[in-house]
Backbone as ProteinMPNN parsed JSONL, in Angstrom:
{"seq_chain_A": "XXXXXXXXXXXXXXXXXXXXXXXXXXXXXXXXXXXXXXXXXXXXXXXXXXXXXXXXXXXXXXXXXXXXXXXXXXXXXXXXXXXXXXXXXXXXXXXXXXXXXXXXXXXXXXXXXXXXXXXXXXXXXXXXXXXX", "coords_chain_A": {"N_chain_A": [[-101.735, 44.739, 83.505], [-103.024, 41.606, 83.055], [-105.344, 39.145, 81.144], [-104.424, 35.892, 80.249], [-105.902, 33.452, 77.771], [-105.903, 30.525, 77.734], [-105.728, 27.725, 75.681], [-105.449, 24.69, 75.128], [-103.759, 22.417, 72.455], [-104.426, 20.023, 72.497], [-106.587, 19.781, 73.025], [-110.286, 20.512, 71.992], [-110.931, 22.533, 69.597], [-112.337, 25.446, 71.313], [-115.832, 26.857, 71.259], [-116.647, 29.627, 71.887], [-116.442, 30.502, 74.31], [-112.98, 29.734, 76.82], [-110.913, 27.505, 77.846], [-109.666, 27.679, 79.652], [-108.377, 30.367, 81.859], [-105.622, 32.886, 82.838], [-105.013, 35.157, 85.139], [-102.809, 37.848, 86.584], [-103.868, 40.093, 87.818], [-105.306, 42.013, 90.778], [-107.803, 42.049, 92.299], [-110.911, 40.36, 93.177], [-114.19, 39.552, 91.921], [-117.197, 38.236, 93.284], [-119.907, 37.33, 91.066], [-123.204, 36.869, 91.531], [-125.815, 34.697, 90.745], [-127.838, 35.455, 87.703], [-130.849, 36.087, 86.655], [-133.701, 36.778, 84.247], [-134.837, 39.335, 85.675], [-136.57, 41.763, 85.642], [-136.637, 45.266, 87.052], [-138.537, 45.911, 88.613], [-138.481, 42.805, 89.68], [-139.771, 41.074, 88.085], [-140.249, 38.284, 85.606], [-138.664, 38.836, 82.348], [-139.502, 38.65, 79.468], [-140.312, 35.219, 77.402], [-138.723, 33.471, 75.979], [-135.747, 31.606, 75.467], [-133.341, 33.335, 74.253], [-134.403, 35.847, 74.74], [-134.576, 35.949, 77.626], [-131.966, 35.288, 78.328], [-130.388, 37.411, 77.522], [-131.358, 39.286, 78.95], [-130.714, 38.329, 81.688], [-127.938, 38.457, 81.189], [-126.959, 40.984, 81.083], [-128.119, 42.069, 83.582], [-126.076, 40.422, 85.27], [-123.892, 42.232, 83.716], [-124.33, 45.002, 85.005], [-124.333, 44.407, 88.146], [-121.725, 43.798, 87.442], [-120.303, 46.448, 86.839], [-121.756, 47.855, 88.963], [-119.408, 46.92, 90.751], [-117.628, 48.212, 89.868], [-116.403, 46.598, 87.665], [-115.846, 45.175, 84.135], [-117.175, 43.94, 80.946], [-115.416, 43.142, 80.266], [-113.964, 41.846, 82.154], [-114.367, 39.689, 83.013], [-113.938, 36.124, 84.262], [-114.48, 34.049, 84.332], [-117.656, 31.869, 83.794], [-120.495, 30.63, 84.6], [-123.178, 29.352, 82.887], [-127.161, 28.13, 83.523], [-129.012, 26.136, 82.741], [-132.664, 26.149, 81.634], [-134.162, 24.723, 79.542], [-132.462, 22.882, 77.744], [-131.991, 22.142, 74.96], [-133.71, 23.93, 73.778], [-132.141, 26.548, 74.072], [-129.556, 25.099, 72.934], [-130.679, 25.436, 70.013], [-130.523, 28.106, 69.939], [-128.01, 29.123, 70.01], [-126.446, 30.74, 67.982], [-127.625, 33.169, 68.193], [-127.982, 33.671, 70.468], [-125.121, 33.873, 70.991], [-124.366, 36.382, 69.182], [-125.584, 38.467, 70.889], [-123.907, 38.096, 73.561], [-121.25, 38.537, 71.992], [-122.047, 41.479, 71.399], [-122.687, 42.728, 73.563], [-120.445, 42.067, 75.395], [-118.385, 41.115, 74.102], [-115.38, 39.291, 72.372], [-113.504, 38.216, 74.369], [-113.163, 35.69, 75.397], [-114.377, 34.089, 78.49], [-113.689, 31.484, 80.393], [-116.003, 28.662, 80.524], [-119.055, 27.336, 81.369], [-121.712, 25.8, 80.663], [-125.061, 24.258, 81.957], [-127.366, 22.122, 82.496], [-130.384, 22.072, 83.849], [-133.483, 21.358, 86.35], [-134.908, 23.107, 87.258], [-135.377, 26.34, 88.126], [-134.694, 29.19, 90.654], [-136.878, 31.461, 90.259], [-139.669, 30.28, 88.876], [-140.843, 30.613, 86.295], [-137.992, 31.581, 85.044], [-135.666, 30.79, 82.413], [-132.967, 30.538, 82.116], [-130.0, 31.541, 84.167], [-127.145, 33.48, 84.769], [-124.094, 33.037, 86.3], [-121.299, 34.643, 87.625], [-117.66, 35.212, 87.883], [-114.993, 37.643, 88.061], [-111.934, 39.545, 87.456], [-110.701, 42.088, 88.623], [-108.444, 44.762, 88.247]], "CA_chain_A": [[-102.098, 43.059, 84.048], [-103.984, 40.992, 81.598], [-106.047, 37.916, 80.979], [-104.164, 34.968, 79.163], [-106.579, 32.644, 77.804], [-105.032, 29.186, 77.501], [-106.748, 26.984, 74.613], [-104.33, 23.898, 74.383], [-103.991, 22.254, 71.279], [-104.7, 18.782, 72.66], [-108.486, 19.94, 73.511], [-111.133, 20.506, 71.396], [-110.972, 24.193, 69.705], [-113.314, 26.304, 71.968], [-116.438, 28.162, 70.413], [-117.619, 30.576, 72.688], [-115.153, 30.49, 75.853], [-111.954, 29.759, 76.529], [-110.492, 26.3, 78.542], [-108.463, 28.288, 81.2], [-107.679, 32.081, 82.158], [-104.973, 33.14, 84.001], [-104.701, 36.368, 85.046], [-102.664, 38.428, 87.614], [-104.843, 40.77, 88.658], [-105.214, 41.955, 92.407], [-109.305, 42.205, 92.648], [-111.822, 39.292, 92.574], [-115.634, 39.935, 92.134], [-118.086, 37.08, 92.755], [-121.301, 37.648, 91.01], [-124.453, 36.156, 91.918], [-126.38, 33.866, 89.543], [-128.8, 36.649, 87.316], [-132.058, 35.607, 85.941], [-133.972, 38.039, 83.51], [-135.729, 39.762, 86.255], [-136.563, 43.504, 85.438], [-136.566, 46.301, 87.747], [-139.847, 45.188, 89.427], [-139.028, 41.494, 90.38], [-140.704, 40.222, 87.31], [-138.97, 37.976, 84.723], [-138.69, 39.77, 81.297], [-140.088, 37.368, 77.928], [-140.655, 33.713, 77.941], [-138.063, 32.369, 75.572], [-134.574, 31.796, 76.013], [-132.684, 34.44, 73.997], [-134.813, 37.492, 75.402], [-134.169, 36.088, 78.51], [-130.588, 35.336, 78.401], [-130.048, 38.684, 77.179], [-131.405, 40.282, 80.113], [-129.563, 37.716, 82.527], [-126.198, 38.97, 80.745], [-127.166, 42.459, 81.099], [-128.231, 42.144, 85.017], [-124.817, 40.608, 85.411], [-123.386, 43.107, 83.717], [-124.693, 45.607, 85.415], [-123.79, 43.901, 88.838], [-120.142, 44.144, 87.527], [-119.984, 47.427, 86.703], [-121.66, 48.438, 90.049], [-118.135, 46.696, 91.565], [-115.941, 48.549, 89.126], [-115.482, 45.989, 86.542], [-116.748, 45.369, 82.769], [-117.792, 42.445, 80.563], [-113.683, 42.669, 79.371], [-113.109, 41.338, 83.415], [-115.101, 38.142, 83.368], [-113.204, 35.249, 83.786], [-115.566, 32.764, 84.262], [-119.273, 32.284, 83.933], [-121.614, 29.533, 84.546], [-124.729, 29.48, 82.695], [-127.785, 27.251, 84.4], [-130.042, 26.436, 81.644], [-133.59, 25.036, 82.223], [-134.38, 23.969, 78.175], [-130.806, 22.684, 76.911], [-132.62, 21.761, 73.531], [-134.062, 25.667, 73.13], [-130.784, 27.013, 74.122], [-128.812, 24.893, 71.592], [-131.332, 25.634, 68.903], [-130.705, 29.49, 69.628], [-126.368, 29.387, 70.238], [-126.295, 31.6, 66.911], [-128.737, 34.422, 68.462], [-126.759, 34.123, 71.832], [-123.742, 34.444, 70.565], [-124.621, 37.498, 68.843], [-125.453, 39.157, 72.137], [-122.408, 37.902, 73.866], [-120.397, 39.445, 71.719], [-122.198, 42.345, 71.539], [-122.421, 43.277, 75.267], [-119.039, 41.311, 76.551], [-117.098, 41.07, 73.504], [-114.482, 38.27, 72.24], [-112.358, 37.838, 74.797], [-114.341, 34.603, 75.93], [-113.966, 34.027, 79.747], [-113.798, 29.924, 80.916], [-117.519, 28.985, 80.894], [-119.785, 26.05, 81.526], [-123.414, 25.11, 80.665], [-125.443, 23.505, 83.073], [-129.011, 21.683, 82.146], [-131.09, 21.918, 85.427], [-134.815, 21.154, 86.109], [-135.616, 24.742, 87.183], [-134.186, 27.801, 88.659], [-135.83, 29.701, 91.525], [-138.181, 31.665, 89.772], [-140.031, 28.678, 87.523], [-140.558, 31.48, 84.978], [-136.692, 31.759, 84.642], [-134.944, 29.837, 81.535], [-131.569, 30.726, 82.398], [-129.237, 31.888, 85.012], [-125.736, 33.548, 84.618], [-123.561, 33.789, 87.604], [-119.626, 34.611, 86.875], [-116.242, 35.412, 88.47], [-114.3, 38.484, 87.523], [-111.006, 39.962, 87.908], [-110.23, 43.673, 88.21], [-107.102, 45.767, 87.79]], "C_chain_A": [[-103.11, 42.869, 83.161], [-104.175, 39.433, 81.927], [-104.879, 36.906, 80.254], [-105.009, 33.363, 79.116], [-105.711, 31.277, 77.144], [-106.569, 28.209, 76.708], [-105.526, 25.969, 73.974], [-105.019, 23.234, 73.153], [-104.483, 20.278, 71.203], [-106.031, 18.57, 73.094], [-109.03, 20.574, 72.397], [-110.937, 21.893, 70.951], [-112.607, 24.333, 70.274], [-114.156, 27.279, 71.084], [-117.083, 28.829, 71.503], [-117.052, 30.635, 73.744], [-113.879, 29.908, 75.481], [-111.46, 28.538, 77.585], [-110.269, 26.708, 79.789], [-108.616, 29.926, 80.464], [-107.161, 32.244, 82.881], [-104.66, 34.764, 84.649], [-103.496, 36.743, 86.441], [-103.354, 39.413, 88.297], [-105.332, 40.896, 89.922], [-106.84, 41.262, 92.695], [-110.219, 41.13, 92.162], [-113.37, 39.597, 92.888], [-116.244, 38.573, 92.012], [-119.595, 37.656, 92.3], [-122.572, 36.56, 91.031], [-125.298, 35.585, 91.056], [-127.612, 35.386, 89.02], [-129.581, 35.613, 86.561], [-132.826, 36.625, 85.352], [-135.019, 38.828, 84.108], [-135.55, 41.552, 86.077], [-136.14, 43.958, 87.13], [-137.217, 45.471, 89.15], [-139.474, 43.774, 90.34], [-139.458, 40.712, 89.384], [-139.886, 40.262, 86.246], [-139.572, 38.298, 83.252], [-138.612, 38.3, 80.129], [-139.863, 36.035, 78.771], [-139.972, 32.791, 77.007], [-136.433, 33.046, 75.521], [-133.884, 32.962, 75.769], [-133.384, 35.914, 74.516], [-134.474, 37.272, 76.945], [-132.522, 35.826, 79.481], [-129.817, 36.596, 78.538], [-130.571, 39.759, 78.597], [-130.911, 39.681, 81.422], [-128.376, 38.388, 82.131], [-126.434, 40.622, 81.133], [-127.402, 42.882, 82.858], [-126.922, 41.59, 85.34], [-123.698, 41.289, 85.052], [-123.31, 44.841, 84.645], [-124.063, 45.588, 87.243], [-122.487, 44.427, 88.797], [-119.817, 45.241, 87.367], [-120.532, 48.22, 88.093], [-120.106, 48.153, 90.877], [-116.817, 47.273, 91.026], [-115.599, 47.888, 88.016], [-116.712, 46.17, 85.091], [-116.48, 44.196, 82.313], [-116.077, 41.681, 80.356], [-113.164, 41.774, 81.135], [-113.647, 40.092, 84.157], [-113.938, 37.178, 83.127], [-113.514, 33.947, 83.974], [-116.823, 32.871, 84.367], [-119.737, 30.636, 83.956], [-122.925, 29.772, 83.893], [-125.896, 28.345, 82.746], [-128.799, 27.393, 83.209], [-131.434, 25.155, 81.865], [-133.856, 24.178, 80.676], [-133.089, 23.607, 77.333], [-130.955, 22.768, 75.391], [-133.016, 23.424, 72.912], [-132.831, 26.369, 73.207], [-129.939, 26.354, 73.08], [-129.125, 24.945, 70.32], [-131.004, 27.64, 68.656], [-128.803, 30.209, 70.012], [-126.238, 30.612, 69.194], [-126.732, 33.068, 67.522], [-127.94, 34.598, 69.662], [-125.53, 34.3, 72.048], [-123.359, 35.776, 70.4], [-124.705, 38.423, 69.88], [-124.823, 38.971, 72.991], [-121.472, 38.978, 73.363], [-120.749, 41.221, 71.277], [-122.292, 43.098, 72.673], [-121.345, 43.047, 75.927], [-117.86, 41.726, 75.189], [-116.624, 39.882, 73.031], [-113.691, 37.637, 72.989], [-113.249, 36.425, 76.158], [-113.674, 34.277, 77.373], [-113.686, 31.697, 79.743], [-115.214, 29.959, 80.874], [-117.894, 27.503, 80.904], [-121.474, 26.165, 81.302], [-124.021, 24.015, 81.458], [-126.921, 23.054, 82.85], [-129.667, 21.7, 83.944], [-132.831, 21.93, 85.282], [-135.483, 22.057, 86.171], [-134.802, 25.378, 88.173], [-135.104, 28.359, 89.992], [-136.945, 30.099, 91.317], [-139.095, 30.498, 88.651], [-140.608, 29.535, 86.501], [-139.437, 31.323, 84.102], [-136.327, 30.33, 83.93], [-133.687, 29.387, 81.445], [-130.996, 31.785, 83.285], [-127.96, 32.081, 84.551], [-125.541, 33.916, 85.768], [-121.735, 34.084, 87.077], [-118.808, 35.348, 88.169], [-115.374, 36.645, 87.51], [-113.456, 39.09, 87.9], [-110.8, 41.109, 87.233], [-108.645, 44.268, 88.533], [-107.344, 46.546, 89.354]], "O_chain_A": [[-103.866, 43.686, 82.634], [-103.496, 38.707, 82.653], [-104.34, 37.606, 79.397], [-104.91, 32.442, 79.926], [-105.005, 31.286, 76.136], [-107.758, 28.088, 77.006], [-104.876, 26.132, 72.942], [-106.199, 23.311, 72.809], [-104.748, 19.563, 70.237], [-106.536, 17.505, 73.447], [-108.241, 21.254, 71.741], [-110.743, 22.657, 71.896], [-113.629, 23.732, 69.944], [-113.689, 28.183, 70.391], [-118.153, 28.398, 71.933], [-117.899, 31.297, 74.343], [-113.555, 29.604, 74.333], [-111.924, 28.963, 78.643], [-110.633, 26.16, 80.83], [-108.819, 30.414, 79.353], [-107.655, 31.961, 83.973], [-103.66, 35.287, 84.157], [-103.359, 35.853, 87.281], [-103.305, 39.412, 89.527], [-105.868, 39.875, 90.353], [-107.006, 40.158, 93.212], [-110.362, 40.927, 90.956], [-113.723, 39.863, 94.037], [-116.034, 37.823, 91.059], [-120.313, 38.309, 93.057], [-122.58, 35.491, 90.421], [-125.599, 36.503, 90.293], [-128.092, 36.157, 89.85], [-129.157, 34.599, 86.005], [-132.681, 37.664, 85.996], [-136.019, 39.107, 83.447], [-134.603, 42.289, 86.35], [-135.597, 43.319, 88.032], [-136.778, 44.835, 90.108], [-139.982, 43.576, 91.444], [-139.583, 39.526, 89.687], [-139.171, 41.164, 85.808], [-140.752, 38.074, 82.98], [-137.869, 37.32, 80.094], [-139.514, 35.759, 79.919], [-140.285, 31.601, 76.972], [-136.007, 34.201, 75.527], [-133.68, 33.723, 76.715], [-132.724, 36.949, 74.609], [-134.112, 38.26, 77.584], [-132.145, 36.048, 80.632], [-128.916, 36.849, 79.338], [-130.047, 40.803, 78.984], [-130.67, 40.492, 82.316], [-127.8, 38.963, 83.054], [-125.424, 41.174, 81.571], [-126.893, 43.904, 83.319], [-126.315, 42.507, 85.893], [-122.646, 41.192, 85.684], [-122.324, 45.564, 84.778], [-123.435, 46.564, 87.653], [-122.012, 45.21, 89.62], [-118.676, 45.363, 87.812], [-119.862, 49.197, 88.429], [-119.647, 49.062, 91.57], [-115.636, 47.105, 91.332], [-114.679, 48.303, 87.312], [-117.758, 46.805, 84.953], [-115.76, 43.392, 82.905], [-115.656, 40.525, 80.311], [-112.091, 41.174, 81.204], [-113.494, 39.647, 85.295], [-113.15, 37.249, 82.184], [-112.829, 32.944, 83.772], [-117.294, 33.84, 84.963], [-119.24, 29.705, 83.323], [-123.747, 30.459, 84.5], [-125.654, 27.452, 81.934], [-129.289, 28.446, 82.799], [-131.381, 23.949, 82.108], [-133.73, 22.954, 80.721], [-132.862, 24.162, 76.258], [-130.155, 23.375, 74.679], [-132.651, 23.912, 71.843], [-132.486, 26.852, 72.128], [-129.544, 27.141, 72.219], [-128.314, 24.648, 69.443], [-131.185, 28.289, 67.626], [-128.489, 31.384, 70.198], [-125.84, 31.633, 69.756], [-126.052, 34.049, 67.224], [-127.274, 35.619, 69.838], [-124.951, 34.761, 73.031], [-122.473, 36.364, 71.02], [-123.847, 39.305, 69.841], [-125.007, 39.929, 73.742], [-121.03, 39.955, 73.968], [-119.884, 42.023, 70.924], [-121.888, 44.26, 72.616], [-121.117, 43.657, 76.971], [-116.837, 42.404, 75.275], [-117.498, 39.033, 73.202], [-113.122, 36.617, 72.598], [-113.669, 36.472, 77.314], [-112.446, 34.203, 77.411], [-113.56, 31.001, 78.735], [-115.792, 31.019, 81.115], [-117.147, 26.609, 80.506], [-122.209, 26.768, 82.084], [-123.455, 22.928, 81.575], [-127.722, 23.942, 83.139], [-129.129, 21.257, 84.959], [-133.4, 22.414, 84.303], [-136.502, 22.202, 85.497], [-133.831, 24.992, 88.825], [-136.201, 27.846, 90.213], [-137.962, 29.596, 91.795], [-138.629, 30.173, 87.559], [-140.942, 28.813, 85.561], [-139.506, 31.054, 82.903], [-136.495, 29.203, 84.393], [-133.263, 28.339, 80.956], [-131.469, 32.918, 83.19], [-127.428, 31.146, 83.952], [-126.218, 34.727, 86.4], [-121.239, 33.548, 86.086], [-119.306, 35.888, 89.157], [-115.183, 36.452, 86.309], [-113.779, 39.558, 88.992], [-110.715, 41.345, 86.028], [-107.942, 43.672, 89.349], [-106.615, 47.476, 89.7]]}, "name": "protein", "num_of_chains": 1, "seq": "XXXXXXXXXXXXXXXXXXXXXXXXXXXXXXXXXXXXXXXXXXXXXXXXXXXXXXXXXXXXXXXXXXXXXXXXXXXXXXXXXXXXXXXXXXXXXXXXXXXXXXXXXXXXXXXXXXXXXXXXXXXXXXXXXXXX"}
């Protein structure tokens, strides 16, 4: 069972995501949005890059507890408080993504928001994974 990543030539070439992901895998895991909270419930870091890495690690830990890994991510939504800071850090964020997840990019969306649940949070990552 595999993922088929679909990037039609009629659409702009994606950078860091796939336009669509199709799978025949049977088990779906819906992952709650994760911020940069450490185990004690305190936000780690005061910049977008540090918080992105911790939020992604948290998402991957929840996925691992459900029996999956970053390779199983079919869709990810990133909620971003400061879009300019995020865009200025895309190279660093991309390196973190590739180190922790790889280059089999899921369908992805980045959404600018006024604030998140925790006012110190700059980014929140939510996902859907499909497992064998």
